[in-house]
N, C-alpha and C positions, 0 to 999 in steps of 0.2 A: 304383634304390628311391625311390620320393618320401617325403618326411617330413610328418607331418599336422602341419598347422598348430594351432596351440592358443591361444586367445583367452585370455590371462594376465589381462586386465581383468575378463572375465566370472567367473573363477574365483578372483576374489581375494575377500578380504571386505569390500572398500571399499563404502560406501553413497552414493550419488550422489544428492545433495538439490538437486532444480531449482525454485527459487524459481518461475520461468515459472508453474507447478501451482498458486501461490497467487494470481495474478492474474487479479481480478474481470473478466469479461468486459464488463460492462454499460456502457453509453454515459457519457462525464464530460463533464460541463456547468458552466458559472460563470454564476451568476444575480448579473448586476451591479447593483447599488442606484444607479448613475450617472444613469441614464436618467430617474429617480423623482425627482430631486433638482430642487427649485425654482431656477433660473436657477444650476445647476451648483454649488450651495452648501449649501443646508438641506434637510432633509426637511419636508414642510408634513404634519402630521398629517392631516389631513381628506384630503387628496388621496391621501394614501399609504392611509389606511385604503379608501377607495374604490376604489385599483387592487386593495388584496388581496382586496376583496371579489368583483371583477370578473374578476379573472386566472383563466385555465385551468388550474391547479393539476395537472389530469389527465396533461396533456403531459409531466410528469417522472416518470411511473409506469416504476418500476423502473431509473429512472437513478441516476446518482451525481452530487450537486449540492454544488458549492463556493458559497458566500454570500459574498460581499464588494465592495467599491467602488472602481472604478478611478477617483476622483476624489480629491482634497482635499476633504474635506466634512465637515458636523457630522450624523453619523447616530447616533441614540440607540441604546443595546443593545438594547432591547425591539423595536427595528424588525426588526433581524435575528432575534431571538427568533421575532417573529411572522410572518416566513417560513419561520422553519424550523418553527414550527407547521404551517403548510399544506404544506409539502413533506413532512415526516415520514411522513405516512399512506401517502403512494403512492409516492415515493422509496425506494431502495434504500438509500443513504447520505447524511447530509447532514452537512456541516461549515462553519465558519466558515472561510473562508481562499482561498488559492490553489487553483488546478488541482495544484499541486505537492504542497501538504499535503493535498489529497484523497486523491492517490495512496499518501501515507505512511498516512494513517488507513486505508485498504482493506488497504494491509499489514501494519500495526500488528493488525488485526484479524483476518486471517487466519492470521498469525504465531501469536497468542498462543492458536490452537487448537491448536499442535504440542506433544505432550509431550514434553520432553526426555530422559524416562528411556526413550525408545522407543530411545533412539540411545546407553545409557549403556555405555561401554567400546567404542565402535564406531571404525572408521577412517571419518571422512565428509569428502565431497568437495560442496564448495558449488559446483552447476555455473555457469560464468561467461558463457557466451554465451545469448542467447536471442531470438526473436522479437517478444517483447512487452517494451515499457520497465521494467525493475525498478531502482526508485531504491537510489543507494548506503544508503538508510536500511535498506532490508529487508537488505542483505548484513551491515552492522554489527550489526542486531537480532538476525539468526539466530546470528552468529559468538559473540556473547556470552550467546545462550541456550543454545548448546549446549557452549561451552567447559567449564564445571563438571562435565560429564558423559561427554566424550568419550574415547577413545584419543588420538585424533589428528584434528587438523581441516587442511582443505586447500580450495583455491580453483581452479577452472580444471575441466579434463578430465583423467580418469585418465592419458591419456599424456603430459600436460604440467602437472602442479599446479604450484602454489605452496603451500608450507607454511605455515601459519600457526600451530599449536599441538599440541604433542606433549607430553601428560602425564608428566611426570618417572616414572621407575621406582621402585618402592618398595624401599627399604633394608631 
């Protein structure tokens, strides 16, 4: 007599939250101010403004753009702001900083849309493996966002999860 195989994970009350689903698919690009510097040291306003006027900003349509400078140089704040004003109308997301900071900003935006109340008193597993690069920031952010409302919080897969938090039982 064959015994029926029962998927206890599927039948459990566990909720798996996969941060990969919050990964924005758009291309990531770094806009480097270094090539625009005079002698690699300073930004000349007239030359810079001519570049800004002539540059094809449509090339950044729907892209995620980090603006920065890979050279130790004197770049005034207004120059970064000017580039941002040209990118903002067509780019998906524009930030000052590195590509890593861009990734963090994308996840920050996506995770801010999560309503923690949807997870009230639930047992939640934050899925660990993904095919997209999910920054550690996102895992820390979701853990701190959900902890106040969940019954328990785990990391990994249902078959091998690491317990992170369990709400104390009321006395």
